[in-house]
N, C-alpha and C positions, 0 to 999 in steps of 0.2 A: 517615678523618678522625677525629680525637680528639672524643668527645662533651663538651660543655660541662656540668659538674656544676652542678646548680641546687639551691638550698637550699629545702627543703620549705617552703610557706606557713605551716604550723603552727609550725615552728621559727623562722622569721623573726618571726612574731607573739610567740613566747615571748621572743625576744631583745630585741624593742622594747618589750615591756611595762613594764619597769622604768623605762627612761629616760623613756618617754611619761608614766608616772604621776608621776614625779619632776618633770617640767616642769609637769604640771597642779597638783601640790601648791604650786608657787611662784606659781601664777595669783592667789590671794587677796591676797598680800602686794604683788604687781606692780600689781594693781588698786588697792589701797589707796594705793600710791605715786602712781599716776596721778591718783587723786581729790585727793590732797594737792597735786599740782602744778598742777592746773586749779582749785583752790579749790572742790571739791565735797564738803566734809566737814561741811556744815551750820552751824547757828548756834553749836554747841558742839563744835569740832573734836576737842578732847581726849577728851571723852566718847565721840565717834563712834569714834575710833581705839582706845580702850580696850575698848568693847563689841564692835566688829568683830573684833578679834584674839580676844577671849574666846570669841565665837561659833564662829570657826573652829578654835580650839583644842579645844572640845568636839566639834565635828563630826569633826575628825580623829581624836580619841580613839575616838569611836564607830566611826568607819570601820576603824580599826585592830583594835578588838575584834571587828568583823564578819568579818575576813579568814577565820579558821579555821571558823566556821560556814558561810560561803559555800563555802569549799573542800571541806568535807565534803558539803555538800548538792549541789554541782555536780559534784564529783568531778574538778575542774580543779585538779590539784596545784601547778602553777607559781604560781598566786596566792599561795600560802603564802610565797613569797619576798618578798612585798611587805609582809609584817606588820611587820618591824623598821623598815624605811624609814618606813612610815606612822606607827608609833609615835614615831620620832624626830621626824618633822614635827609631830605633836601636841604633843610636848614643846617644840619650838621655837616654836610659836605661844603655848604657855603662858607661856614666858619672855619673848616679846615682849609678851604681855598684861600680864604683872607689870611689866616695865620701863616700859611705857607708864603704868601706874597710879603706880609709885614715882617715875619720873622726870618725867613731864609733869604728873600731878595733884598729887603730894605734894612734888615738886621735891627729892627725896632727904632730905626732913625725917623722919629716923628716929624722933623722938619722936611726931610726928603719925601715922606709919605704925603704930607700936606701939599708939597709942590706938585706931586703926581696928581693928586685929587683935582687941583685947580687947573693943571695944564693938560692933562690927558683926559679927553672926552670919555673914552671908554671906561676909565677908572671912576670917573664922576657918576656915570650911569651904573656902574657896578655897585658903588657905595649906595646910591639911591634904591637900588633893588634890595640891598641888605637892610636898609633902614625901613623898608616896607614890610620885609619878612620878619623882623625882629619882634614886634608886638604880636604877630600872629603866633610865634613860638612861645612867647611868654604867656599868652592866654590859652594855651592848648590844652590845659587840664580841665577835668570835669568841674572842679571848684570854681575855675574862672568862668566857665559857661553859666554856672548857677548864679554866680555874683553879677555878671553882666546882663543875664537874661538871654534867652535864645535869639530874639530878634537882632539885638545890638551886637551879640557875638557874631551871627551870621554876616551882618553888615560889615563889621570890621574885617572879617576874613575874606571879603571880596578883594581885599588888597592883594591877594595872591595873584590875581589876574594882571594888574598893572605891574607888579613885581616880575611877573613872567615876561611881559613886554619888555621891561628894562633889562632883564637877563638875556633876552635874545638880542636886543640892541647892543648890549655890552659884548656879547660873544661875537657878533657880526663885525663890530669895529676893531676887535682885537685880532681877528684872523688876518694874516698878511698875505696869504695866497689861497685861492680856491674858495668859491662862495657856495658849493654845493650843500655842505652841512648846515650853515646859517639859513639857507633857503628851506631846507627840509624841517629844521626847527620852527622857522616862522610859519611854515604851512601848517604843521602840527598845532602850533599855538592858535592860528587862525580858525582851524576847524573847531578847537575847544572853545574858542570865544563865540563862534557861530552856534555851537550846540547849546551854550548858555543862553544866548539871545533867543534861539528858537524855543528853548524850555520856557522862558518868560512870555513868550507871544501866546 
């Protein structure tokens, strides 16, 4: 009788990891949609949407930056395949955050938007973070890696770190009360930057 081939549990887990994480990354936007449908966005739903998307954009950016240190510390190399996807999810939430602000709050009034960018430091810093993340999203494909070359591609993608710094500053300046969360995010980013420096040393 022919023996039935079984896929090793470890290989099954590796194959399932990426799609499972992909679905989990959709969770925050699905939850926001549910809250909107049932009317649980608070007294100021526009502000709630903008803040919620911004919070998750920052979280996903930090998670994406944490992939390499976690891979090195754990020795579990398959997790490295999640980095690009997580980075693109971070950028997606950044874009949604900006669209909510530009479309819902400013109603695509570009004059008012420009005044905000010039007068409000936290918006200026947030736009700077977006400007640094944009080329990373554009060059995230395998074709762009081949076209640029691995070394140049990796050098460009170190922009994720100053973008992370700008994002944390943007968040800290935006908060009106309570500084615990900005401190936590800053501490996480500091550890990730220290891990990168230690890796190079």
